[in-house]
C-alpha positions in Angstrom: 34.2 40.0 28.1 31.8 37.1 28.7 33.6 35.0 26.0 37.0 35.9 27.4 36.0 34.9 30.9 34.6 31.6 29.6 37.8 30.8 27.7 39.9 31.8 30.7 38.0 29.3 32.9 38.9 26.4 30.7 41.4 23.9 32.1 43.9 21.6 30.4 45.7 18.5 31.7 49.5 18.7 31.6 52.0 15.8 31.2 51.9 14.9 34.8 48.1 14.8 35.0 47.5 18.2 36.7 44.8 20.5 35.6 46.1 24.0 34.7 44.2 27.1 33.4 44.2 27.7 29.7 45.7 31.2 30.3 49.0 29.7 31.4 49.5 28.2 28.0 48.0 30.8 25.6 47.3 34.5 25.5 43.7 35.4 24.7 43.8 38.4 22.3 40.9 40.0 20.4 41.7 40.6 16.7 39.7 41.6 13.7 39.4 38.9 11.0 38.3 39.1 7.3 34.9 37.5 6.9 34.7 34.5 4.7 32.3 34.8 1.7 30.9 31.4 0.9 29.8 30.4 -2.6 28.0 27.4 -4.1 27.3 26.9 -7.8 28.7 30.5 -8.3 26.0 31.9 -5.9 26.6 33.4 -2.5 25.4 31.3 0.4 25.0 31.7 4.1 25.0 28.5 6.1 23.0 28.2 9.3 23.9 25.0 11.2 22.0 23.3 14.1 21.8 20.0 15.8 18.6 18.1 16.9 18.4 16.3 20.2 16.4 13.0 20.4 14.0 14.1 17.7 13.7 13.4 14.0 15.1 16.3 12.0 11.8 16.8 10.1 9.9 18.2 13.1 12.3 21.1 14.1 12.6 21.7 10.3 8.9 22.2 9.9 8.7 24.4 13.0 11.6 26.6 11.9 10.1 26.8 8.4 6.7 28.0 9.8 8.5 30.6 12.0 10.5 31.9 9.0 7.4 32.2 6.9 5.7 34.2 9.6 8.8 36.4 10.3 9.5 37.3 6.6 5.9 37.6 5.5 5.9 41.5 5.8 8.9 42.2 3.6 9.0 39.2 1.3 6.7 37.2 -1.0 7.1 33.6 0.1 6.3 30.6 -1.9 7.4 27.0 -2.1 10.5 26.6 -4.3 10.4 25.1 -7.7 10.0 21.3 -8.1 13.7 21.0 -9.0 14.5 21.7 -5.4 13.3 19.8 -2.3 9.8 19.9 -0.9 10.7 22.0 2.2 12.6 24.7 0.3 11.2 28.3 0.2 11.7 31.0 -2.3 11.6 34.6 -0.9 11.2 37.6 -3.2 11.9 41.1 -1.8 8.7 43.2 -2.2 10.7 46.4 -2.8 13.8 45.3 -4.9 12.5 42.1 -6.4 15.6 40.3 -5.3 15.0 36.6 -4.9 16.5 34.4 -2.1 16.3 30.6 -1.9 16.0 29.0 1.5 17.2 25.4 1.1 17.5 22.7 3.7 20.6 20.6 3.4 22.7 18.2 5.4 21.0 15.3 7.1 17.6 16.3 5.8 18.8 16.2 2.2 20.4 12.8 2.7 17.2 11.5 4.2 15.1 12.8 1.3 17.5 11.4 -1.3 17.5 8.0 0.4 13.8 7.8 0.8 13.3 8.9 -2.8 15.7 6.2 -4.2 14.4 3.4 -1.9 10.8 4.4 -2.7 11.5 4.1 -6.4 13.1 0.7 -5.7 10.0 -0.4 -3.7 7.7 0.6 -6.6 9.9 -1.2 -9.1 9.9 -4.4 -6.9 6.1 -4.2 -6.7 5.7 -3.9 -10.5 8.2 -6.8 -11.2 6.6 -9.1 -8.6 3.1 -8.4 -10.0 4.0 -9.1 -13.6 6.0 -12.2 -12.7 3.0 -13.5 -10.8 0.7 -12.7 -13.8 3.0 -14.6 -16.1 3.2 -17.6 -13.7 -0.5 -17.9 -12.8 -2.0 -16.2 -15.9 -4.4 -14.5 -13.6 -4.6 -10.9 -12.4 -6.9 -12.0 -9.5 -4.4 -14.4 -7.9 -1.5 -11.9 -8.4 -3.6 -9.2 -6.7 -4.3 -11.6 -3.8 -0.6 -12.2 -3.2 0.3 -8.5 -3.4 -2.7 -7.6 -1.2 -1.4 -9.9 1.5 2.0 -8.4 1.2 0.7 -4.9 1.7 -1.2 -5.9 4.8 1.9 -7.5 6.2 3.7 -4.1 5.9 1.3 -2.8 8.6 3.3 -4.9 11.0 6.4 -2.8 10.2 4.7 0.4 11.3 3.4 -1.4 14.4 6.8 -2.8 15.2 8.5 0.6 15.0 5.8 2.1 17.3 6.3 -0.6 19.9 10.1 -0.3 19.6 9.8 3.4 20.2 7.7 2.7 23.4 10.0 0.1 24.9 13.4 1.6 24.1 15.0 4.5 26.0 15.8 6.5 22.8 13.4 7.6 20.1 13.1 5.0 17.4 12.6 6.3 13.9 11.5 4.9 10.6 14.9 5.0 8.8 16.3 4.1 5.4 17.2 0.6 6.6 13.5 0.2 7.6 12.6 0.8 3.9 15.0 -2.0 2.9 13.0 -4.2 5.3 9.9 -3.1 3.4 11.3 -4.3 0.1 12.5 -7.6 1.6 9.1 -8.3 3.2 7.4 -8.1 -0.2 9.4 -11.2 -1.2 8.8 -13.0 2.1 5.1 -12.4 2.3 4.7 -13.3 -1.4 6.5 -16.6 -0.9 4.1 -17.5 1.9 1.0 -16.9 -0.3 2.6 -18.8 -3.2 3.0 -21.9 -1.0 -0.7 -21.8 -0.1 -2.0 -21.2 -3.6 0.2 -23.7 -5.3 -0.5 -26.4 -2.8 -4.3 -25.8 -2.9 -4.4 -25.8 -6.7 -2.4 -29.0 -6.7 -4.9 -30.7 -4.5 -7.8 -29.6 -6.6 -6.1 -30.6 -9.8 -4.6 -33.9 -8.8 -7.0 -35.2 -6.2 -10.2 -33.5 -7.4 -10.6 -32.1 -3.9 -13.4 -29.6 -3.2 -12.2 -26.0 -3.2 -12.8 -25.1 0.5 -11.4 -28.4 1.7 -8.3 -27.9 -0.5 -7.7 -24.4 0.9 -8.1 -25.6 4.5 -5.8 -28.6 3.9 -3.2 -26.3 2.2 -3.3 -23.9 5.1 -2.9 -26.6 7.7 -0.1 -28.4 5.8 2.0 -25.4 4.8 1.6 -23.7 8.2 4.6 -25.5 9.6 7.1 -24.4 6.8 5.8 -20.9 7.1 6.3 -20.9 10.8 9.8 -22.3 10.6 10.8 -19.8 8.0 9.4 -17.0 10.2 11.3 -18.2 13.2 14.5 -18.3 11.3 14.1 -14.8 10.0 13.1 -13.4 13.4 16.1 -15.1 15.2 18.5 -13.8 12.5 17.0 -10.3 12.5 17.1 -10.1 16.3 20.9 -9.5 16.1 20.3 -6.4 14.0 17.5 -4.9 16.2 19.9 -3.3 18.7 22.3 -1.9 16.1 22.2 1.9 15.8 22.3 1.8 12.0 20.6 -1.4 11.0 18.1 -1.5 13.9 15.3 -0.3 11.6 16.0 -3.2 9.3 15.9 -5.7 12.1 12.7 -4.3 13.6 11.1 -4.2 10.2 11.9 -7.8 9.4 10.8 -9.1 12.8 7.5 -7.3 13.0 6.8 -7.6 9.3 7.4 -11.3 9.4 5.1 -11.8 12.3 2.4 -9.9 10.5 3.1 -11.9 7.3 2.4 -15.2 9.0 -1.0 -14.1 10.3 -1.9 -12.5 6.9 -0.8 -15.6 5.0 -2.8 -18.0 7.2 -5.9 -15.9 7.8 -6.4 -13.3 5.1 -5.1 -15.0 2.0 -7.2 -18.2 2.4 -10.3 -16.1 2.7 -9.5 -14.3 -0.6 -8.6 -17.6 -2.2 -12.1 -19.0 -1.3 -13.8 -15.9 -2.8 -12.0 -15.7 -6.1 -13.1 -17.5 -9.3 -9.5 -17.8 -10.4 -9.3 -21.0 -8.3 -11.7 -23.6 -9.7 -14.2 -25.4 -7.4 -12.7 -28.7 -8.7 -10.7 -30.1 -11.5 -13.8 -31.2 -13.5 -12.7 -34.8 -13.4 -15.1 -37.5 -12.3 -14.1 -40.4 -10.1 -14.5 -43.8 -11.8 -15.5 -46.6 -9.6 -13.9 -49.9 -10.2 -16.3 -52.7 -11.1 -15.7 -56.3 -10.8 -17.5 -58.7 -13.0 -18.0 -62.2 -11.9 -18.3 -64.8 -14.6 -20.3 -67.8 -14.0 
């Protein structure tokens, strides 16, 4: 009766713009229907669907998972499902009959886990490739480690940027798949900044026989302008993405990560350069003074 009354209270707009009750168009009749039996991979399934409101799907998922473990604990043996399934899945075994049920989280959660898994693998592959390319170029594990260390520190800016964006925006701002794309892009941006400093400093030491500390200071001062200009260009370009509902994570990641990369490149990397033996104190050359002989 409650459902019938709710349906009867619905109104529709007719062709002349007047609102009329739904009951003037249709008759509400209660009938018996045959239930639909759902299957997936030749196994019977029951789908339970829900929507989350202004919160990441992982939090209600964990809350529902904990409640289900508590509710079914008396009649079922509960354990985490096999590694072939997803990390949140549960396997329930009836204590009396031994029948096994699989509780699997699908939909947006599955898409999120798949995306994070694939982009995480791409991120690790990018790290390995960048590191070995740097080792081949510099023939030094120490310098390659300095560059990657600076890149990792700049990624802290991405987390900070998302936290700030969540505070200043009206809607909840999440770390999304596009944010992970920003992570991967920032590895190249931050590595480039460090490369500029190291190459310039080593060039001064090699060609001008400049003392190590002075060469690092000169390289930091000289290459600061190109680094700042590149950062400004990236920030201005990424600002157009920051407000997009899909690519907003990428925009915020590039903006905040680039700001962090500038500070890391000009403050952290020079300190490590000064403390590594991979960069020589000088080129080993001695300056020859010109002598003028006067013949009488």
